[in-house]
C-alpha positions as CSV (number, residue, x, y, z in Angstrom):
1,M,46.0,-63.1,203.6
2,P,48.1,-66.0,204.8
3,I,46.4,-68.5,202.4
4,H,46.0,-68.0,198.7
5,V,43.6,-70.1,196.7
6,D,43.4,-70.3,192.9
7,L,41.0,-72.3,190.9
8,K,41.4,-73.2,187.2
9,D,38.9,-75.6,185.6
10,S,38.6,-78.3,188.2
11,V,42.1,-78.0,189.8
12,A,42.7,-75.8,192.8
13,S,46.0,-74.5,194.2
14,V,46.3,-73.6,197.9
15,V,49.5,-71.8,198.9
16,I,50.6,-71.0,202.5
17,D,52.0,-67.5,202.0
18,R,54.0,-66.9,205.2
19,E,57.5,-67.2,203.8
20,H,58.9,-64.8,206.3
21,R,57.9,-67.3,209.0
22,R,58.8,-70.4,207.0
23,N,55.1,-70.8,206.2
24,S,54.4,-71.6,209.9
25,L,50.7,-71.8,210.9
26,D,49.1,-69.4,213.3
27,N,45.4,-69.4,214.1
28,E,44.5,-67.1,211.2
29,A,46.3,-69.4,208.7
30,L,44.6,-72.5,210.1
31,E,41.2,-70.9,209.9
32,D,41.8,-69.9,206.3
33,L,43.0,-73.4,205.4
34,I,39.9,-74.9,206.9
35,A,37.6,-72.4,205.1
36,A,39.4,-73.1,201.8
37,F,39.0,-76.9,202.0
38,E,35.4,-76.7,203.2
39,G,34.7,-74.4,200.3
40,F,35.8,-77.1,197.8
41,R,32.8,-79.1,198.8
42,R,30.6,-76.4,197.1
43,Q,32.8,-76.1,194.0
44,E,33.4,-78.4,191.0
45,V,36.9,-79.3,192.1
46,T,38.5,-82.7,191.4
47,A,42.1,-82.1,192.6
48,V,43.9,-79.7,194.9
49,V,47.6,-79.0,195.3
50,I,48.8,-77.5,198.6
51,S,52.2,-75.9,198.9
52,G,54.2,-73.4,200.8
53,K,55.5,-70.1,199.4
54,G,59.0,-70.4,198.1
55,T,61.4,-73.3,198.4
56,K,62.7,-73.1,202.0
57,A,59.7,-74.7,203.6
58,F,56.4,-76.4,202.9
59,S,55.5,-75.5,206.5
60,S,57.6,-75.5,209.6
61,G,54.5,-76.2,211.7
62,S,52.9,-74.1,214.3
63,D,54.0,-70.5,214.6
64,L,55.6,-70.9,218.0
65,K,56.3,-67.2,218.4
66,A,52.6,-66.4,217.9
67,V,51.5,-69.3,220.1
68,A,53.8,-68.2,222.9
69,E,51.9,-64.8,222.9
70,Y,48.5,-66.3,222.8
71,T,46.2,-66.4,225.9
72,E,45.5,-69.8,227.4
73,R,42.1,-69.9,225.6
74,E,43.7,-68.9,222.3
75,T,46.4,-71.6,222.7
76,Q,43.7,-74.2,223.3
77,H,41.9,-73.0,220.2
78,H,45.2,-73.4,218.2
79,T,45.4,-77.0,219.2
80,Y,41.7,-77.5,218.2
81,L,42.4,-75.8,214.9
82,L,45.3,-78.0,214.1
83,Q,43.2,-81.1,214.5
84,K,40.2,-79.6,212.7
85,C,42.5,-78.6,209.8
86,S,44.0,-82.0,209.3
87,E,40.6,-83.6,209.6
88,T,39.1,-81.2,207.1
89,V,41.8,-81.9,204.6
90,D,41.6,-85.7,205.2
91,E,37.9,-85.7,204.6
92,C,37.8,-83.3,201.7
93,P,36.0,-85.0,198.8
94,V,38.8,-84.2,196.3
95,A,42.2,-85.7,195.4
96,T,44.7,-83.8,197.5
97,I,48.4,-83.5,196.7
98,A,51.0,-81.9,199.0
99,A,53.9,-80.4,197.0
100,I,56.7,-80.2,199.5
101,E,59.9,-78.2,199.2
102,G,62.3,-77.7,202.1
103,F,61.2,-78.2,205.7
104,C,58.0,-80.0,206.5
105,L,57.8,-80.2,210.2
106,G,55.3,-80.6,213.1
107,G,51.9,-79.3,212.1
108,G,53.1,-78.8,208.5
109,L,53.9,-82.5,208.3
110,E,50.6,-83.4,209.9
111,L,48.9,-81.3,207.2
112,A,50.8,-83.2,204.5
113,L,50.0,-86.6,206.1
114,A,46.3,-85.8,205.7
115,C,46.7,-85.5,202.0
116,D,46.3,-88.3,199.5
117,Y,49.7,-87.9,197.9
118,R,53.0,-86.3,198.9
119,L,55.3,-85.2,196.1
120,V,58.5,-83.9,197.5
121,S,61.8,-82.2,196.6
122,A,64.9,-84.3,197.0
123,E,66.1,-81.7,199.5
124,A,63.0,-81.9,201.7
125,Q,63.3,-82.6,205.4
126,F,60.6,-84.1,207.7
127,G,60.2,-84.3,211.4
128,F,58.2,-83.7,214.6
129,P,60.3,-81.4,216.9
130,E,57.4,-80.7,219.3
131,I,58.8,-82.8,222.2
132,M,61.9,-80.6,222.2
133,F,59.6,-77.6,222.9
134,H,57.8,-79.5,225.7
135,V,54.6,-79.9,223.7
136,L,53.0,-82.6,221.6
137,A,52.2,-83.2,218.0
138,T,48.4,-83.0,218.2
139,G,47.3,-82.4,214.6
140,G,46.9,-86.1,213.8
141,A,50.5,-87.4,213.9
142,T,49.9,-89.9,216.7
143,V,47.2,-91.5,214.6
144,R,48.2,-91.1,211.0
145,L,52.0,-91.6,211.3
146,P,51.9,-95.1,212.9
147,R,49.4,-96.3,210.3
148,M,51.6,-94.9,207.5
149,V,55.2,-95.9,208.5
150,G,54.6,-98.4,211.3
151,F,54.6,-98.1,215.1
152,G,58.4,-98.4,215.6
153,R,59.3,-95.7,213.1
154,A,56.6,-93.4,214.4
155,R,57.9,-93.8,217.9
156,E,61.4,-92.8,216.7
157,M,60.2,-89.6,215.0
158,L,57.7,-88.5,217.7
159,V,59.6,-89.5,220.9
160,F,63.1,-88.4,219.8
161,G,62.2,-85.7,217.4
162,N,64.5,-87.2,214.7
163,R,64.3,-85.7,211.2
164,V,64.4,-87.9,208.1
165,D,65.4,-86.9,204.6
166,A,63.4,-87.4,201.4
167,Q,64.9,-90.7,200.5
168,K,64.2,-92.2,203.9
169,A,60.7,-90.8,203.9
170,L,60.1,-92.5,200.6
171,D,61.6,-95.8,201.8
172,W,59.3,-95.6,204.9
173,G,56.2,-95.0,202.8
174,M,55.7,-91.5,204.2
175,V,56.0,-89.8,200.8
176,N,55.0,-91.0,197.4
177,E,57.4,-89.4,194.9
178,I,60.7,-87.5,194.8
179,V,61.5,-84.8,192.2
180,A,64.3,-82.4,191.6
181,P,64.6,-79.4,194.0
182,G,62.4,-76.5,193.0
183,S,60.1,-78.6,190.8
184,A,57.6,-80.0,193.4
185,V,54.8,-77.5,192.7
186,A,55.1,-77.8,188.9
187,A,55.1,-81.6,189.1
188,A,52.2,-81.7,191.5
189,M,50.1,-79.3,189.3
190,A,50.9,-81.4,186.2
191,K,49.8,-84.5,188.1
192,A,46.6,-82.9,189.4
193,T,45.7,-81.5,185.9
194,D,46.1,-84.9,184.3
195,Y,44.1,-86.5,187.0
196,A,41.3,-84.0,186.8
197,A,41.0,-84.6,183.1
198,K,40.2,-88.2,183.7
199,V,38.2,-88.3,186.9
200,K,34.8,-86.8,187.8
201,P,34.3,-84.9,191.1
202,F,31.5,-87.2,192.3
203,S,33.6,-90.4,191.8
204,I,36.5,-89.2,193.9
205,A,34.1,-87.8,196.5
206,M,32.5,-91.2,196.9
207,L,35.8,-93.0,197.0
208,K,37.3,-90.6,199.6
209,A,34.2,-91.0,201.8
210,I,34.7,-94.8,201.8
211,L,38.4,-94.7,202.4
212,V,38.3,-92.2,205.3
213,N,35.1,-93.3,207.0
214,G,35.5,-97.0,206.3
215,Y,39.1,-97.3,207.6
216,G,39.1,-99.3,210.8
217,T,35.5,-100.6,210.5
218,G,34.6,-104.2,210.1
219,A,35.2,-105.8,206.7
220,R,31.4,-106.3,206.1
221,V,30.7,-102.6,206.8
222,G,33.5,-101.5,204.4
223,H,32.2,-103.8,201.7
224,T,28.7,-102.6,202.1
225,M,29.8,-98.9,201.8
226,A,31.7,-99.8,198.6
227,Y,28.7,-101.7,197.2
228,L,26.3,-98.8,197.8
229,A,28.7,-96.2,196.4
230,D,29.3,-98.3,193.3
231,C,25.6,-98.9,192.7
232,A,25.2,-95.1,192.7
233,L,28.2,-94.4,190.5
234,S,27.2,-97.1,187.9
235,Q,24.0,-95.3,187.2
236,T,25.6,-91.9,186.4
237,E,25.8,-90.5,182.9
238,S,29.6,-90.2,183.4
239,F,30.0,-93.9,183.8
240,K,27.6,-94.9,181.0
241,G,29.0,-92.3,178.6
242,G,32.6,-93.4,179.4
243,V,31.8,-97.1,178.7
244,S,30.1,-96.2,175.4
245,E,32.9,-94.0,174.3
246,T,35.5,-96.7,175.1
247,A,33.5,-99.3,173.3
248,N,33.2,-97.1,170.2
249,K,36.9,-96.5,170.2
250,G,37.5,-100.2,170.4
251,S,35.2,-100.8,167.4
252,A,36.9,-98.2,165.4
253,K,40.3,-99.8,166.0
254,A,39.0,-103.2,165.0
């Protein structure tokens, strides 16, 4: 199995287990990733940490050796799966954290960009080398990267295939946090566990739906989506119970 999923309480761990290929993504791995993240919709999951096996690579992107041996139809399906995978992660109704060690390239970086948070090793490297192999980054980079780092920086990475280190990625807003080498997964799991103890699955699901589907819409549409979602959330027992608990704690301190 190229993808391993572990669920404890309301926190899931997804590991790309293809260390012998720098956790590159072939069609089987992409299909398993899609199935895993679709499966979280049916489970009581609040947060997910995705990582690569070992510390050499989060993912080096598409498995070029495998793709080169695919038929034309299989190659086209690979491109489809790359897009479907990043869309599935982007739209997944849970908090997603990419724990990145080593190389995070091509489709691997596109997968990370689809997550809500990127926690990276100080030794991590990022880039889109596709143009050097006479193909394109098609898993969402041409859309998500310019929105995240700006059009000029996205052009630099995509057109010239330049790599950036962890500090530059942080300065550009491409990643959220840098940790010591070898500690990204542990730090991400700690963050996910702490988050899941405070947030209910339905709340993050509603927020993600607004963020993903409301982005790019008119302001009035986005405001209406937020209004409707908040009306629903404010009637839940989780909200009312939380307010009551907080009020009681405040009274006790007084």
